[in-house]
DSSP file (Angstrom, degrees, kcal/mol; ACC not computed):
  #  RESIDUE AA STRUCTURE BP1 BP2  ACC     N-H-->O    O-->H-N    N-H-->O    O-->H-N    TCO  KAPPA ALPHA  PHI   PSI    X-CA   Y-CA   Z-CA
    1    1 A M              0   0    0      0, 0.0     3,-0.1     0, 0.0     0, 0.0   0.000 360.0 360.0 360.0 137.9  157.6  -78.1    9.1
    2    2 A S        -     0   0    0      1,-0.1    54,-0.1    55,-0.0    55,-0.1  -0.396 360.0-100.0 -72.6 147.8  154.1  -78.4   10.6
    3    3 A P        -     0   0    0      0, 0.0     2,-0.3     0, 0.0    -1,-0.1  -0.357  42.3-102.3 -64.8 148.6  153.7  -79.7   14.2
    4    4 A E        -     0   0    0     -3,-0.1     0, 0.0     1,-0.0     0, 0.0  -0.545  34.3-158.1 -70.0 131.8  152.8  -83.3   14.6
    5    5 A I    >   -     0   0    0     -2,-0.3     3,-2.2    -3,-0.1    47,-0.0  -0.942  17.7-126.8-117.0 110.5  149.1  -83.7   15.4
    6    6 A P  T 3  S+     0   0    0      0, 0.0     3,-0.1     0, 0.0     0, 0.0  -0.266  93.8  13.2 -55.8 136.4  148.2  -87.0   17.1
    7    7 A G  T 3  S+     0   0    0      1,-0.3     2,-0.1     0, 0.0     0, 0.0   0.478  89.4 149.7  78.4   2.0  145.5  -88.8   15.2
    8    8 A E    <   -     0   0    0     -3,-2.2    -1,-0.3     1,-0.1     3,-0.1  -0.439  48.2-115.7 -70.5 141.2  145.7  -86.6   12.2
    9    9 A K        -     0   0    0      1,-0.1    -1,-0.1    -2,-0.1     0, 0.0  -0.270  41.8 -82.1 -69.9 162.0  144.8  -88.3    8.9
   10   10 A Q    >   -     0   0    0      1,-0.1     3,-1.9     4,-0.1    -1,-0.1  -0.230  42.6-107.9 -62.2 155.7  147.5  -88.8    6.2
   11   11 A K  T 3  S+     0   0    0      1,-0.3    -1,-0.1    -3,-0.1    -2,-0.1   0.792 118.0  56.7 -58.3 -31.3  148.2  -85.9    3.9
   12   12 A D  T 3  S+     0   0    0      2,-0.1     2,-0.4     0, 0.0    -1,-0.3   0.542  95.0  81.4 -82.3  -4.2  146.4  -87.5    1.0
   13   13 A E  S <  S-     0   0    0     -3,-1.9    -4,-0.1     2,-0.0     3,-0.0  -0.804  81.5-128.4 -98.9 142.5  143.2  -87.9    2.9
   14   14 A D        -     0   0    0     -2,-0.4    -4,-0.1     1,-0.1    -2,-0.1  -0.806  12.9-160.1 -89.2 116.3  140.8  -85.0    3.3
   15   15 A P        +     0   0    0      0, 0.0    -1,-0.1     0, 0.0    33,-0.1   0.646  67.4  90.9 -72.6 -11.2  140.0  -84.5    7.0
   16   16 A F  S    S-     0   0    0     33,-0.1    30,-0.1    32,-0.1    -2,-0.1  -0.660  78.4-126.0 -86.2 137.5  136.9  -82.6    6.2
   17   17 A P        -     0   0    0      0, 0.0     2,-0.2     0, 0.0    75,-0.2  -0.329  36.9 -86.9 -73.4 162.1  133.6  -84.5    5.8
   18   18 A M        -     0   0    0      1,-0.1     2,-0.2    73,-0.1    72,-0.0  -0.511  55.7-103.8 -65.6 135.7  131.5  -84.3    2.7
   19   19 A T        -     0   0    0     -2,-0.2     2,-0.8     1,-0.1    -1,-0.1  -0.439  26.3-158.6 -68.7 128.9  129.2  -81.3    3.2
   20   20 A R    >>  -     0   0    0     -2,-0.2     4,-1.6     1,-0.2     3,-1.2  -0.848   7.8-172.2-105.9  93.2  125.6  -82.3    4.0
   21   21 A W  H 3> S+     0   0    0     -2,-0.8     4,-2.6     1,-0.3     5,-0.2   0.753  80.4  63.6 -62.5 -25.7  123.8  -79.1    2.9
   22   22 A S  H 3> S+     0   0    0      2,-0.2     4,-1.8     1,-0.2    -1,-0.3   0.876 104.1  48.1 -65.4 -35.5  120.5  -80.3    4.4
   23   23 A I  H <> S+     0   0    0     -3,-1.2     4,-2.5     2,-0.2    -2,-0.2   0.904 110.8  50.9 -69.4 -41.7  122.2  -80.2    7.9
   24   24 A V  H  X S+     0   0    0     -4,-1.6     4,-2.1     1,-0.2    -2,-0.2   0.925 109.5  51.2 -59.8 -44.5  123.6  -76.7    7.2
   25   25 A A  H  < S+     0   0    0     -4,-2.6     4,-0.4     1,-0.2    -1,-0.2   0.895 111.0  47.7 -61.7 -40.7  120.1  -75.5    6.2
   26   26 A Q  H >< S+     0   0    0     -4,-1.8     3,-1.0     1,-0.2     6,-0.3   0.918 111.7  50.3 -65.7 -42.5  118.6  -76.9    9.4
   27   27 A A  H 3< S+     0   0    0     -4,-2.5    -2,-0.2     1,-0.2    -1,-0.2   0.849 111.5  47.9 -65.0 -34.5  121.3  -75.3   11.5
   28   28 A T  T 3< S+     0   0    0     -4,-2.1    -1,-0.2    -5,-0.2    -2,-0.2   0.415  95.2  81.7 -90.9   3.0  120.9  -71.9    9.9
   29   29 A N    X   -     0   0    0     -3,-1.0     3,-2.1    -4,-0.4     6,-0.2  -0.877  60.0-167.8-108.9 100.5  117.1  -71.9   10.3
   30   30 A P  T 3  S+     0   0    0      0, 0.0    -1,-0.1     0, 0.0     5,-0.1   0.733  87.6  58.8 -61.9 -20.8  116.2  -70.8   13.8
   31   31 A Q  T 3  S+     0   0    0     -3,-0.1    -5,-0.1     4,-0.1    -3,-0.0   0.609  82.1 105.2 -81.2 -11.4  112.6  -72.0   13.2
   32   32 A S    X   -     0   0    0     -3,-2.1     3,-1.6    -6,-0.3     4,-0.3  -0.533  66.5-147.3 -72.9 128.6  113.7  -75.5   12.5
   33   33 A P  T 3  S+     0   0    0      0, 0.0     4,-0.3     0, 0.0     3,-0.2   0.701 101.6  54.5 -66.6 -16.0  113.0  -77.9   15.4
   34   34 A Q  T 3> S+     0   0    0      1,-0.2     4,-2.6     2,-0.1     5,-0.2   0.339  76.7 104.0 -95.7   5.9  116.2  -79.7   14.3
   35   35 A A  H <> S+     0   0    0     -3,-1.6     4,-2.4     1,-0.2     5,-0.2   0.909  81.1  46.0 -58.3 -46.7  118.5  -76.6   14.4
   36   36 A Q  H  > S+     0   0    0     -4,-0.3     4,-2.1    -3,-0.2    -1,-0.2   0.919 114.6  47.2 -65.2 -42.6  120.2  -77.6   17.7
   37   37 A A  H  > S+     0   0    0     -4,-0.3     4,-2.2     1,-0.2    -1,-0.2   0.874 111.1  52.9 -65.0 -36.1  120.8  -81.2   16.6
   38   38 A A  H  X S+     0   0    0     -4,-2.6     4,-2.7     2,-0.2    -2,-0.2   0.913 108.3  49.8 -65.8 -42.2  122.1  -79.9   13.3
   39   39 A W  H  X S+     0   0    0     -4,-2.4     4,-2.9     1,-0.2     5,-0.2   0.907 109.3  52.3 -62.4 -40.5  124.6  -77.6   15.0
   40   40 A T  H  X S+     0   0    0     -4,-2.1     4,-2.4     2,-0.2    -1,-0.2   0.922 110.5  47.9 -60.2 -44.0  125.7  -80.5   17.2
   41   41 A T  H  X S+     0   0    0     -4,-2.2     4,-2.6     2,-0.2    -2,-0.2   0.936 113.2  47.3 -62.5 -47.7  126.3  -82.6   14.0
   42   42 A L  H  X S+     0   0    0     -4,-2.7     4,-2.5     2,-0.2     5,-0.2   0.914 112.8  48.6 -62.8 -43.0  128.2  -79.7   12.3
   43   43 A C  H  X S+     0   0    0     -4,-2.9     4,-1.7     1,-0.2    -1,-0.2   0.918 113.7  47.1 -63.8 -42.5  130.4  -79.1   15.4
   44   44 A N  H  < S+     0   0    0     -4,-2.4     4,-0.5    -5,-0.2    -2,-0.2   0.902 116.1  44.8 -64.0 -40.9  131.2  -82.8   15.8
   45   45 A D  H  < S+     0   0    0     -4,-2.6    -2,-0.2    -5,-0.2    -1,-0.2   0.868 124.2  30.7 -72.3 -37.5  132.0  -83.1   12.1
   46   46 A Y  H  X S+     0   0    0     -4,-2.5     4,-1.8    -5,-0.2     5,-0.2   0.515  94.4  87.9-104.8  -6.6  134.1  -80.0   11.6
   47   47 A W  H  X S+     0   0    0     -4,-1.7     4,-2.6    -5,-0.2     5,-0.2   0.961  92.0  43.4 -59.9 -54.0  135.7  -79.6   15.1
   48   48 A F  H  > S+     0   0    0     -4,-0.5     4,-3.1     1,-0.2     5,-0.2   0.920 112.2  50.8 -64.7 -45.2  138.8  -81.7   14.5
   49   49 A P  H  > S+     0   0    0      0, 0.0     4,-1.7     0, 0.0    -1,-0.2   0.897 115.2  44.3 -59.3 -37.0  139.6  -80.5   10.9
   50   50 A L  H  X S+     0   0    0     -4,-1.8     4,-2.1     2,-0.2    -2,-0.2   0.885 113.0  50.8 -73.8 -37.7  139.5  -76.9   12.2
   51   51 A Y  H  X S+     0   0    0     -4,-2.6     4,-2.3    -5,-0.2    -1,-0.2   0.926 109.5  51.5 -60.2 -45.3  141.5  -77.7   15.3
   52   52 A A  H  X S+     0   0    0     -4,-3.1     4,-2.5     1,-0.2    -2,-0.2   0.875 107.4  53.0 -61.9 -38.3  144.1  -79.4   13.1
   53   53 A Y  H  X S+     0   0    0     -4,-1.7     4,-1.3    -5,-0.2    -1,-0.2   0.937 108.9  49.0 -61.3 -46.5  144.3  -76.3   10.9
   54   54 A A  H  <>S+     0   0    0     -4,-2.1     5,-1.8     1,-0.2    -2,-0.2   0.889 111.3  50.3 -61.2 -39.2  144.9  -74.2   14.0
   55   55 A R  H ><5S+     0   0    0     -4,-2.3     3,-2.1     1,-0.2    -1,-0.2   0.910 106.3  54.4 -64.8 -42.7  147.6  -76.6   15.1
   56   56 A R  H 3<5S+     0   0    0     -4,-2.5    -1,-0.2     1,-0.3    -2,-0.2   0.767 100.6  61.4 -64.2 -23.4  149.3  -76.5   11.7
   57   57 A K  T 3<5S-     0   0    0     -4,-1.3    -1,-0.3    -3,-0.2    -2,-0.2   0.360 128.5 -98.1 -83.6   6.4  149.5  -72.7   12.0
   58   58 A G  T < 5S+     0   0    0     -3,-2.1     2,-0.2     1,-0.3    -3,-0.2   0.535  73.8 147.2  94.4   7.6  151.6  -73.2   15.1
   59   59 A T      < -     0   0    0     -5,-1.8    -1,-0.3     1,-0.1    -2,-0.1  -0.558  52.3-111.1 -76.9 139.7  149.0  -72.9   17.8
   60   60 A S     >  -     0   0    0     -2,-0.2     4,-3.1     1,-0.1     5,-0.2  -0.237  31.0-106.3 -63.7 159.0  149.6  -75.0   21.0
   61   61 A P  H  > S+     0   0    0      0, 0.0     4,-2.0     0, 0.0     5,-0.1   0.914 121.0  46.2 -54.3 -44.7  147.2  -77.8   21.6
   62   62 A E  H  > S+     0   0    0      1,-0.2     4,-2.2     2,-0.2     5,-0.1   0.925 115.2  45.4 -66.3 -44.2  145.4  -76.0   24.4
   63   63 A D  H  > S+     0   0    0      1,-0.2     4,-3.0     2,-0.2    -1,-0.2   0.869 110.4  54.6 -67.5 -35.5  145.2  -72.7   22.4
   64   64 A A  H  X S+     0   0    0     -4,-3.1     4,-2.4     2,-0.2    -1,-0.2   0.891 108.2  49.8 -64.7 -38.5  144.0  -74.6   19.3
   65   65 A E  H  X S+     0   0    0     -4,-2.0     4,-2.6    -5,-0.2     5,-0.2   0.943 113.2  46.3 -62.3 -46.8  141.2  -76.1   21.4
   66   66 A D  H  X S+     0   0    0     -4,-2.2     4,-2.8     1,-0.2     5,-0.2   0.915 113.2  48.9 -62.6 -43.8  140.2  -72.7   22.7
   67   67 A V  H  X S+     0   0    0     -4,-3.0     4,-2.6     2,-0.2    -1,-0.2   0.922 112.3  48.2 -62.4 -44.4  140.4  -71.1   19.3
   68   68 A T  H  X S+     0   0    0     -4,-2.4     4,-2.3     2,-0.2    -2,-0.2   0.925 114.0  45.9 -64.1 -44.9  138.2  -73.8   17.7
   69   69 A Q  H  X S+     0   0    0     -4,-2.6     4,-2.4     1,-0.2    -2,-0.2   0.929 114.5  47.9 -63.6 -44.8  135.6  -73.6   20.5
   70   70 A S  H  X S+     0   0    0     -4,-2.8     4,-2.3    -5,-0.2    -2,-0.2   0.880 109.7  53.9 -63.6 -37.7  135.6  -69.8   20.4
   71   71 A F  H  X S+     0   0    0     -4,-2.6     4,-2.5    -5,-0.2     5,-0.2   0.940 109.9  46.2 -62.1 -47.9  135.3  -69.9   16.6
   72   72 A F  H  X S+     0   0    0     -4,-2.3     4,-2.1     1,-0.2     5,-0.2   0.915 111.6  52.0 -62.4 -41.7  132.2  -72.2   16.7
   73   73 A A  H  X S+     0   0    0     -4,-2.4     4,-2.7     1,-0.2    -1,-0.2   0.902 110.5  50.0 -59.9 -40.3  130.6  -70.0   19.4
   74   74 A M  H  X S+     0   0    0     -4,-2.3     4,-2.9     2,-0.2     6,-0.3   0.930 110.7  46.5 -65.7 -46.7  131.2  -67.0   17.2
   75   75 A I  H  X>S+     0   0    0     -4,-2.5     5,-1.1     1,-0.2     6,-0.7   0.849 115.7  47.1 -69.4 -29.7  129.6  -68.4   14.1
   76   76 A I  H  <5S+     0   0    0     -4,-2.1     3,-0.4    -5,-0.2    -2,-0.2   0.945 115.2  45.5 -70.8 -47.5  126.6  -69.7   16.1
   77   77 A R  H  <5S+     0   0    0     -4,-2.7    -2,-0.2     1,-0.2    -3,-0.2   0.909 120.1  39.2 -62.1 -44.3  126.2  -66.4   17.9
   78   78 A R  H  <5S-     0   0    0     -4,-2.9    -1,-0.2    -5,-0.2    -2,-0.2   0.547  99.6-134.9 -84.6  -6.8  126.5  -64.3   14.7
   79   79 A E  T ><5 +     0   0    0     -4,-0.6     3,-0.9    -3,-0.4    -3,-0.2   0.857  54.3 148.1  54.8  36.8  124.6  -66.8   12.6
   80   80 A S  G > < +     0   0    0     -5,-1.1     3,-1.9    -6,-0.3     4,-0.3   0.619  48.3  80.1 -80.7 -12.5  127.3  -66.3   10.0
   81   81 A L  G >  S+     0   0    0     -6,-0.7     3,-1.7     1,-0.3    -1,-0.2   0.762  78.0  74.2 -65.1 -21.4  127.0  -69.9    8.6
   82   82 A G  G <  S+     0   0    0     -3,-0.9    -1,-0.3     1,-0.3    -2,-0.2   0.679  84.5  66.7 -62.8 -16.6  124.0  -68.7    6.7
   83   83 A Q  G <  S+     0   0    0     -3,-1.9     2,-0.5    -4,-0.1    -1,-0.3   0.668  78.7  94.9 -78.1 -16.7  126.5  -66.9    4.4
   84   84 A A    <   -     0   0    0     -3,-1.7     2,-0.4    -4,-0.3     7,-0.1  -0.646  61.4-169.5 -77.1 124.1  127.8  -70.2    3.2
   85   85 A E    >>  -     0   0    0     -2,-0.5     3,-1.5     1,-0.1     4,-0.5  -0.951  27.8-138.9-121.4 135.4  126.0  -71.1    0.0
   86   86 A Q  G >4 S+     0   0    0     -2,-0.4     3,-1.0     1,-0.3    -1,-0.1   0.859 104.7  57.1 -57.1 -37.5  126.1  -74.4   -1.8
   87   87 A S  G 34 S+     0   0    0      1,-0.2    -1,-0.3    -3,-0.1     3,-0.1   0.683 102.3  56.5 -70.6 -16.8  126.3  -72.6   -5.2
   88   88 A R  G <4 S-     0   0    0     -3,-1.5     2,-0.3     1,-0.3    -1,-0.2   0.509 117.6 -86.5 -95.6  -4.8  129.5  -70.7   -4.1
   89   89 A G    <<  -     0   0    0     -3,-1.0    -1,-0.3    -4,-0.5     2,-0.2  -0.889  67.9 -15.9 135.8-165.8  131.6  -73.7   -3.2
   90   90 A R     >  -     0   0    0     -2,-0.3     4,-1.4     1,-0.1     3,-0.4  -0.451  47.0-131.1 -81.2 147.0  132.5  -76.1   -0.5
   91   91 A L  H  > S+     0   0    0      1,-0.2     4,-2.8     2,-0.2     5,-0.2   0.855 106.4  62.6 -61.5 -35.8  131.6  -75.5    3.2
   92   92 A R  H  > S+     0   0    0      1,-0.2     4,-2.8     2,-0.2     5,-0.2   0.878 100.5  52.1 -61.1 -37.2  135.2  -76.3    4.2
   93   93 A A  H  > S+     0   0    0     -3,-0.4     4,-2.2     2,-0.2    -1,-0.2   0.911 111.3  47.3 -64.4 -41.8  136.5  -73.4    2.1
   94   94 A Y  H  X S+     0   0    0     -4,-1.4     4,-2.5     2,-0.2    -2,-0.2   0.935 114.4  46.5 -63.5 -46.8  134.1  -71.0    3.9
   95   95 A L  H  X S+     0   0    0     -4,-2.8     4,-2.9     2,-0.2     5,-0.2   0.914 113.5  47.9 -64.7 -43.6  135.0  -72.4    7.3
   96   96 A L  H  X S+     0   0    0     -4,-2.8     4,-2.6    -5,-0.2    -1,-0.2   0.919 113.3  47.4 -64.4 -43.1  138.8  -72.3    6.7
   97   97 A S  H  X S+     0   0    0     -4,-2.2     4,-2.2    -5,-0.2    -1,-0.2   0.919 114.5  47.3 -62.8 -43.4  138.6  -68.8    5.4
   98   98 A S  H  X S+     0   0    0     -4,-2.5     4,-2.4    -5,-0.2    -2,-0.2   0.906 112.7  48.4 -65.4 -42.1  136.5  -67.7    8.3
   99   99 A L  H  X S+     0   0    0     -4,-2.9     4,-2.9     2,-0.2     5,-0.2   0.908 109.6  53.0 -65.0 -41.5  138.7  -69.4   10.9
  100  100 A K  H  X S+     0   0    0     -4,-2.6     4,-2.0     1,-0.2    -2,-0.2   0.940 112.5  44.2 -58.2 -47.8  141.8  -67.9    9.3
  101  101 A N  H  X S+     0   0    0     -4,-2.2     4,-2.1     1,-0.2    -1,-0.2   0.884 112.8  52.7 -64.3 -39.1  140.3  -64.4    9.6
  102  102 A F  H  X S+     0   0    0     -4,-2.4     4,-2.7     1,-0.2     5,-0.4   0.917 109.3  48.9 -62.0 -44.2  139.1  -65.2   13.2
  103  103 A M  H  X S+     0   0    0     -4,-2.9     4,-1.8     1,-0.2    -1,-0.2   0.874 110.0  51.8 -66.0 -36.6  142.6  -66.2   14.2
  104  104 A I  H  < S+     0   0    0     -4,-2.0    -1,-0.2    -5,-0.2    -2,-0.2   0.913 119.7  34.5 -64.3 -42.1  144.1  -63.1   12.7
  105  105 A S  H  < S+     0   0    0     -4,-2.1    -2,-0.2    -5,-0.1    -1,-0.2   0.758 129.9  30.6 -86.8 -24.4  141.7  -60.8   14.6
  106  106 A E  H  < S+     0   0    0     -4,-2.7    -3,-0.2    -5,-0.2    -2,-0.2   0.683 102.8  72.4-110.3 -21.4  141.3  -62.8   17.8
  107  107 A V  S  < S-     0   0    0     -4,-1.8    -1,-0.1    -5,-0.4     3,-0.1  -0.860  74.0-133.8-105.9 120.0  144.6  -64.7   18.5
  108  108 A P        -     0   0    0      0, 0.0    -3,-0.1     0, 0.0    -2,-0.0  -0.408  34.6-100.4 -66.7 145.8  147.6  -62.7   19.6
  109  109 A P              0   0    0      0, 0.0    -5,-0.0     0, 0.0     0, 0.0  -0.279 360.0 360.0 -64.3 152.8  150.8  -63.6   17.7
  110  110 A N              0   0    0     -3,-0.1   -52,-0.0     0, 0.0   -51,-0.0   0.483 360.0 360.0 -68.8 360.0  153.3  -65.9   19.4
């Protein structure tokens, strides 16, 4: 059974926001004057759903916060969000897959 996550939406609701690809494009374009604001928007929109995923995988609240923050720092530093393409599917699938791989490589098992 998954740990209870305070404030988590019901199972039939999708906690991920609808992808705004224009914001993704701004965030992944370092020449864009809106890049920093776009990253702020993406981090605000996707932080909780990714945190909730980490919690459902059994990570403590504190460790889930750290993992989520470290994950965002990594994708910003590596500029890996540019690999997400609208034609290949939803951004949430890319983020979840990336977070899963990040947790496997960066988070020691309990």
